[in-house]
C-alpha positions in Angstrom: 63.6 11.8 -9.4 61.3 10.4 -6.7 58.4 8.6 -8.5 55.8 10.3 -6.2 57.1 13.7 -7.0 57.3 12.9 -10.7 53.7 11.7 -10.7 52.5 14.9 -8.9 54.5 17.1 -11.3 53.2 15.3 -14.4 49.6 15.4 -13.2 49.8 19.1 -12.4 51.4 19.8 -15.7 48.6 18.1 -17.6 45.8 19.6 -15.5 47.2 23.2 -15.9 47.7 22.7 -19.6 44.1 21.5 -20.1 42.8 24.4 -18.1 43.9 26.7 -20.9 43.7 24.4 -23.9 41.4 21.8 -25.5 43.6 19.0 -26.9 43.8 15.3 -27.4 46.1 13.1 -25.3 48.6 13.1 -28.1 48.6 16.8 -28.4 48.9 17.1 -24.6 51.9 14.8 -24.6 53.6 16.7 -27.4 53.0 20.1 -25.7 54.0 19.0 -22.1 56.6 16.3 -22.9 54.7 13.9 -20.5 54.7 10.4 -22.1 51.4 9.7 -23.8 50.8 6.5 -21.7 51.1 8.7 -18.5 48.7 11.3 -20.0 46.1 8.6 -20.5 46.5 7.3 -17.0 46.3 10.8 -15.5 43.3 11.6 -17.8 41.3 8.8 -16.1 42.3 9.9 -12.6 41.2 13.5 -13.4 37.9 12.3 -15.0 37.1 10.2 -11.9 37.6 13.3 -9.7 35.3 15.3 -12.0 38.1 17.6 -13.0 38.5 16.6 -16.7 36.0 16.3 -19.5 35.8 14.9 -23.0 34.6 17.8 -25.1 34.2 16.5 -28.6 35.5 13.7 -30.8 37.1 14.7 -34.1 40.4 14.1 -35.9 43.5 14.8 -33.8 45.6 17.6 -35.3 48.8 15.4 -34.7 47.7 11.9 -35.7 44.8 12.6 -38.0 42.8 9.8 -36.2 39.5 10.4 -34.5 40.1 11.2 -30.8 38.5 12.9 -27.8 39.5 16.5 -27.2 39.9 17.1 -23.5 39.5 20.1 -21.2 39.7 20.9 -17.5 38.2 24.3 -17.9 34.4 24.4 -17.3 34.2 27.7 -19.3 35.7 26.1 -22.4 33.3 23.1 -22.0 30.3 25.4 -21.7 31.4 27.5 -24.7 32.0 24.5 -26.9 28.6 22.9 -26.0 26.9 26.2 -26.7 28.7 26.6 -30.1 27.6 23.1 -31.1 24.0 23.7 -30.1 24.1 21.1 -27.3 
Protein backbone atom coordinates (compact mmCIF):
# COMPACT_ATOMS: atom_id res chain seq x y z
CA UNK A 1 0.00 0.00 0.00
CA UNK A 2 1.19 3.51 -0.78
CA UNK A 3 2.52 5.11 2.44
CA UNK A 4 0.66 8.39 1.80
CA UNK A 5 -2.63 6.54 1.35
CA UNK A 6 -1.96 4.40 4.42
CA UNK A 7 -1.25 7.51 6.53
CA UNK A 8 -4.43 9.24 5.35
CA UNK A 9 -6.51 6.13 5.98
CA UNK A 10 -5.08 5.59 9.48
CA UNK A 11 -5.51 9.26 10.38
CA UNK A 12 -9.14 9.27 9.21
CA UNK A 13 -9.81 6.01 11.03
CA UNK A 14 -8.48 7.41 14.32
CA UNK A 15 -10.28 10.74 13.92
CA UNK A 16 -13.64 9.10 13.11
CA UNK A 17 -13.28 6.65 16.01
CA UNK A 18 -12.59 9.50 18.45
CA UNK A 19 -15.57 11.50 17.22
CA UNK A 20 -17.81 8.81 18.70
CA UNK A 21 -15.66 7.47 21.54
CA UNK A 22 -13.50 8.69 24.39
CA UNK A 23 -10.48 6.41 24.67
CA UNK A 24 -6.78 6.16 25.42
CA UNK A 25 -4.24 5.66 22.63
CA UNK A 26 -4.02 1.97 23.58
CA UNK A 27 -7.79 1.59 23.43
CA UNK A 28 -7.87 3.35 20.03
CA UNK A 29 -5.14 1.06 18.74
CA UNK A 30 -7.01 -2.06 19.85
CA UNK A 31 -10.32 -0.86 18.40
CA UNK A 32 -8.97 0.35 15.06
CA UNK A 33 -5.99 -1.99 14.54
CA UNK A 34 -3.78 1.05 13.87
CA UNK A 35 -0.39 0.49 15.58
CA UNK A 36 -0.12 2.39 18.86
CA UNK A 37 3.01 4.27 17.77
CA UNK A 38 1.06 5.56 14.77
CA UNK A 39 -1.88 6.52 17.00
CA UNK A 40 0.46 8.61 19.17
CA UNK A 41 1.96 10.34 16.13
CA UNK A 42 -1.46 11.12 14.62
CA UNK A 43 -2.73 12.22 18.04
CA UNK A 44 -0.13 14.98 18.08
CA UNK A 45 -0.95 16.02 14.50
CA UNK A 46 -4.66 16.27 15.35
CA UNK A 47 -3.95 18.18 18.59
CA UNK A 48 -1.84 20.75 16.71
CA UNK A 49 -4.74 21.27 14.28
CA UNK A 50 -7.14 21.78 17.20
CA UNK A 51 -9.13 18.65 16.29
CA UNK A 52 -8.30 16.40 19.24
CA UNK A 53 -8.38 16.97 22.97
CA UNK A 54 -7.18 15.26 26.11
CA UNK A 55 -10.36 14.89 28.16
CA UNK A 56 -9.27 13.39 31.45
CA UNK A 57 -6.44 11.36 32.92
CA UNK A 58 -7.38 8.10 34.62
CA UNK A 59 -6.44 4.41 34.45
CA UNK A 60 -6.65 2.92 30.96
CA UNK A 61 -9.22 0.13 30.69
CA UNK A 62 -6.68 -1.97 28.77
CA UNK A 63 -3.36 -1.39 30.53
CA UNK A 64 -4.49 -0.23 33.96
CA UNK A 65 -1.90 2.56 33.83
CA UNK A 66 -2.80 6.23 34.14
CA UNK A 67 -3.33 7.70 30.66
CA UNK A 68 -5.12 10.53 28.91
CA UNK A 69 -8.53 9.78 27.46
CA UNK A 70 -8.93 11.46 24.08
CA UNK A 71 -11.85 12.80 22.07
CA UNK A 72 -12.39 14.59 18.77
CA UNK A 73 -16.01 15.41 19.61
CA UNK A 74 -16.59 18.84 21.15
CA UNK A 75 -19.95 17.68 22.56
CA UNK A 76 -18.29 14.84 24.48
CA UNK A 77 -15.63 17.23 25.79
CA UNK A 78 -18.22 19.75 26.96
CA UNK A 79 -20.35 17.03 28.61
CA UNK A 80 -17.34 15.55 30.40
CA UNK A 81 -16.16 18.94 31.67
CA UNK A 82 -19.68 19.75 32.86
CA UNK A 83 -19.99 16.38 34.63
CA UNK A 84 -16.70 17.01 36.43
CA UNK A 85 -17.70 20.51 37.51
CA UNK A 86 -15.01 22.19 35.41
